N, C-alpha and C positions, 0 to 999 in steps of 0.2 A: 668544251665540256660543260654541261649543265649540272651544277653542283646541287646536292640536296643538303638540308640543314644538318650540321654536324660533320659533313664530309670535308676532307682537306686534301691538299696537294702541294708538292714541292714547287717553289718559285725558282725557276732556273734563269734568273735575270737579276741584274743589280739595280735596275730601275723599273718600278712598278707603277702603272697608271690604273686608277680605279674610277670608273664613271658611274655615278649614282643617278638614276632616273626616278623621279617621284612625282609624276603628274597627280593632281588631286581631283576628287569628284566635284561636280557643280555645287556651289554653295558652301564649300569647305571653309570652316572658320578657323584659320590658323596659318602658320608659316613653317614649313619643314626646314630644319637647320642641320647641316652636317657638322660634326665635331670629331676630332681625332685626339686620342690620348696615348702618349708614349709612356709605357709602364715598366717598372723595375720588377725584380723577381717576386716581390711581395704584392704585386698587382696595383701599385700606387705610382702616381707621377712623382718625379724627383724635383721639380721646380716649375716656375711660371712658363718656361719655354716648352714644357712637355704637354701643354694643353693648347690645341689648335682649334679656333672657332671663328665666328664672324668678325670679332674685333681683334683677333690675332691670327691672321691667316697663314702664317709660316713660322717655322723654327728659325733661329738666328742664322744657322748655316744652310738653310733652305733644304734640309734633308726631307722635310715634309712641307708641301705647299697645297693650300686649299683654294680652289677657284669656284665661285658660285655663279650659276646662271639661272635663268627662269626654269623652274621645275626640275632642277638638277644641279649637280656639282661634280667637280673632278678633284681627286686627291692624287697628287704625284709624290711618290716616295723613292728617294735615292737610298737604297739599302746599304750601300757602301759607306754612307755618311752617318748612319745611325750609331750612336755611342754603344760601347759594349755593355754599359749599365742598363740599357733598354732590352728587356726580354720579350716584350709583346707590344704591338700597336693595335689599339682598338678603334675601329671606324664605326661611328654611331650616327643615328638620325633622331632628332628630337622635334616634337611639334610645339611651337610657340603659339598658343592660342587655346580655344575652347575644345576643339575636336581631338580625336585620337588617331593612331596610325591606321585605323579602319577606313579613314577618309582618303588614304593614298590608293591610287589606281595604277596597277601595273608596276609596283615598286621593283626595281632591278639593280643589281650591281654587276657591272661589266669590267672585266680585266681583259682588254683586247688581246687576242691571240692566245689567251690562257684559259679563261673560264667565264661563266655567267651564273649568277645566283638570283633567284626570284623568290624572296621571302613571302610567305602567306600573311596577308594583313586583314583579310575579311573577318569581320565580327570581333576584332580585337579591341580591347579597351585601353591598352597602355599608351602613354604619350611619348615613350622613348623606345628605341630599338638599337641593340648592339648588332649591327649588320654583319660584321666580319672581323676577324683578327688575323694579323700577320705575326707569326711568332717563331722564335729560334728553336730548332730541334736537330740534335745530332750534327751540328756544324752547318746546317742549312736553314734557310728561311722557308716557312710553309704558310699557306693561306688556308684559313678555316672559315667556311660559311657557317654563320650562326643563326641570325634572325631571332635573337633572344630579346624578348620584351622586358621593359623596365617601367615600373609604376612611377608616376611623377614626371616632371620635365627635366630641363637641363640642370637645375640646381641639385636635386637628389642624385642624378647620374654623376655629376661632377664630384659630389661629396663621396660617393662610392669609390671613386678613383683617387681620393686624397686631396681634392681641390678645396681650398678654404674660400667660401663665398662670403664676401663682405656685404652685410645688410645695410641699407640706408637708414638714417635715423627715423624714429617714429613720426616726427613732424615734417619729414622731407616730402616735397610734392611728388605726386605720382609721375612716372616717366610717361612721355608721350607715346601713343600707340605706334607700333612698328610700321614702317612703310611697306606697302604691298610688294615691293621689289625684293624684300628680304636682304637688302644690302647692309648698310651700317645701322647699328642699334644704339640705343642710349647707353652711355658708359655706366649709368646708375644701375643698369640691369645686369651688368657683366661681372663675372668673378674677377676679383682684383688682386688676389694673392694666393699662394700655394703653401700649404703646410702638410708635408708628407705624413705626419702622425695623426692628422685629422680623422676622427672616427666617423663611420657612415651611419651611426645609430640613429641620427636625427632623420634620416631618409627612410627608416624602416617602418613597417606596419606595427600597430600596437602588439605588445607581447602578453596581454592579460590572459587570453585564451590558453596558451601553452603553459603559462605560469600557474594558472588555476588547476590544470591537469596534474601538475607536479607537486603543488603545495601539500596536498593531503598525504601522499604516500612517499614522496621523495623530496622533502624540502631542501636537502643539500644540493639538489640539481637546479633549483630555481634560478641561481645565478647564471646558469648556462642558457636559460630560456631566451634572454635578450639577444645574445650573439646568434643563437640558432635562428631566431625569428628574422633577424636582419638578413641573414643569408638565404633563408627560405623565401623572403619577399624579393630579394635581389634576383633570385633564379626562378621566380614565378612558380613556386612550389607550395604556396600556402594552402591551396585547396586540393592538392593531390592526395589521393588515397592509395596506399601501397602496402604490401607486405615487406618486412625487413628481415634479413638473415645475416648472421655473423659467422664467418669461417676463420678459425684461428690456427695459425702455425704453432705447433707444440713440439717442434724438433729441438734437439739439445742446444742449438745455437741461440734459441730464444730465451735462455735462462736469465740473462741480464734484464730483459724486458719484463719478465714475470716478477723477478725479485724487486725491481724498482717500482712495481705497481703500475707500470705503463699500460699493461694489457687491460687491467680493470678500468683504468682511466679512459682508455679508448672506448671500452664497452659502455661506460657511463654516458659518454657523449653520443654514441650511436643510439642508446636507449632513449635519449631525448628526442631524436628524430623519429624513432619508432612510435613514440607517444603522439607525435604530430601526424605521422602518416596513417596511423591505425588507431581507432578509438580504444581498443583494448590494450594497446601498447606492448603486445607480446612480440617476441623476436626468436626465430629459430636459430639454434646454435650448433655448429659442428666444430670439432677439433681434429687436427690431423698431424701425423708425423709420417712414419713408415706405413702405418695403418690409420684409419679414421673412425670416428664415432659421433653419433648424434646425441646431444645432451638435452636436458629439460629446457623448455622455452624460458627465456628471460622475460620477467615482468617487473614492474615497480615493486612488487611484493618480495621478490627474491634477488633483486639486483645487488644489494649490499653484500659484499663478500662472495659474489657468485664464483669468481675464478678460484678462490681458495676452496670453495665448497666442492667444485667438480674435481679438485685435486685431492679429495678425501680429507678435507680440513687442512690441507697444506702441510701434512705430516709425512709425506713420502720422500722427502729429499728432492734433489734437483737432477738426478741422473735420468729420470723419466718424468717429464713435466706433467703429462696426463696419463693416468694408469692404462697400461696395455697398448699404448700407441707406438712404442719404440722411440728411437732417437734421431732418425734421419727423415728428411722431408720427401713426400711423394704426393704431389698436388692432384694429378688427374683423377684418381678414384673418387676423392671427395667432391671434386667438381662435377663429375658425372652423376653422383648421387643427388647433388643440389639440382641439377637439370631435371632429373627424373622426378624429384619431389615437386617441382614447381611448373612443369611443362603444361599442366592443365589449369593453372591458376586463372581465376577470373579477374584478378587485380595485377597490376605491374608489380614486379618483385625487385627490390633494391638489395643487392648482396654486397656486403663489405667483407673483403678477403684480406686478412692481415698476414704478412710474411716478412721475414728478415732476409729473404733472398736465397741464394744457392739454387736458382732455377735452372734446370737442365733438360727437362722433358718437354722440349719445345713443340714437337709434333703433336703429342697427346693433349697438351694444354690448348693449342690452337684448335684442335678438333672439338674439344669440349666447348670452347667459346663459339666456334662456328655452328655447332648443333644448337646451342642455347639461343643463337640469334633468331631462330625460328619461333621462339617462345617469348613470353613477356618477362624476360630476365635481363637485368642490367648489372654488370660487374664493376664494382669500385675496388680496385686493387690498391692496397696501402703498404708501402715499404716502411718497416719500422726498425730504424737503427741498424740496417744491414747493408748488403752489397750484392753484386752479381744478380741483378733482377732479370736478366735475360730477356725473353720475349715480352715481358711486361713493360719494359722500357720502350718497346717498338710497336706498341699496339696501334699507333697512328698509321703505320705502314701495312697493317693487316687488313686488306680490302676484300679478301676472298670469303665473304660471308654476306648474308642477306641484308644486314644492317649493322652499323657500328654500335655495339652494345657494351663497350668496356672503356675504362679510363684508369690511369695509374698515376700516383704521385708518391714521393718518398719523404719520410721525416727522418732527418739525421739525428736530431736531438729533441725528443718529445717535450722535455721540460722547457725548451726555449720557444716552443710554438704556441702562440696565443689561440684561445678558443675561437676567436673571430676568424682567424686565418684558417684554422683547421676545418671549420664548417664550410667556409668558401670552397676549399679544396674537395671536401667530401661531396658537395652538391654539384660541383662543376660537371657539365655535360649530361646530367641526369634529365633535365628538362628537354634538351635537344633530342636525346634518345626517345623520351616519352612521346614527343610530338611526331617524330619520324615513325615510331612503332605504330602509333595510332593511324597515321596516314597510310601505312603499309598493311594495316589490318592484322598486325601481330597479336593484338588483343582488342 
């Protein structure tokens, strides 16, 4: 099977072999390097042995082994030996040198007997590429083709995954140039220790632009700008223009989330992304329960207290969270209205859909997602302190549509989730959909 970016499949084997081929164009100035990161549920390495690269080519139990050859490498993974603490394995390629991944000719990832993936590299400026991920899902291992670029080289990529890079002293001599064979490198250039709590902020692009947009009208959100920009840079979304929409579950079971201020807090964080994605920073808003309604667009001018305002000042009590919508959840009608609203959009549309679960209308929800896949609409479903998310938890298995245009994650306790982690989860898979949708001429 020839995989497209964002596509995934179940790995029906306990031993997986991945062959990376990366021939370079004539005159290429650099050395491609394969690295593998074993990541926990927070997306970070747990220790030194979870980072496999040219100076550490295998885990202690040889569950992951890296072999490097001329213009290629092989990663062998024994899934039966991977610790339960590892949720995901990221296979990456980094250019050590002046050139970018655009200098790779015919880049391909082969999983013999399973699939092949050929990421597009033409015209790209990034020096690192997250080629693919192997991740746990519903008791199985799955392989996801990514081709996600990352600005900077090995150091910022490693920092992103929680690796602590030891810098040489300022007066230390420069390391000798790497041998053209790409085999052993100078230890001075290698990451020497791992600190799971290491923040990736030093690898991010400057936050001044987004901060300036927020300073004048929403200074209380400036503290979120840094975390948002780190994630935007990590997912190659700094320069993307998009419309943003927010769909809110207002069924009775959401009462706790409303009372605790979590709904407003999530809206605040989405508003920061809306400011980045669209110069006017406006965001379409819907609420739904048994029925649904469209509310005034959110902007930085009306963001403070917005949720209380649409509840008529917050004075209606808690039996009906939003006036006139009822108390039970009914997702398909509001989803269909969102599709009809944005089907002719000239910009990609990023829809954040908040729910606490109780999902039962599987067929109608799949039909709305399937129809929206023909238009420039990406759904980010967020479970907020609930359960029984139904079809939303199995979107990876929903292949009967033009393009994969949806992603889901759940937050058990909003108060315990850092803004850094939240933005990473919010932006996950948006860039892959964007690239695939453009290639398929969805917009």
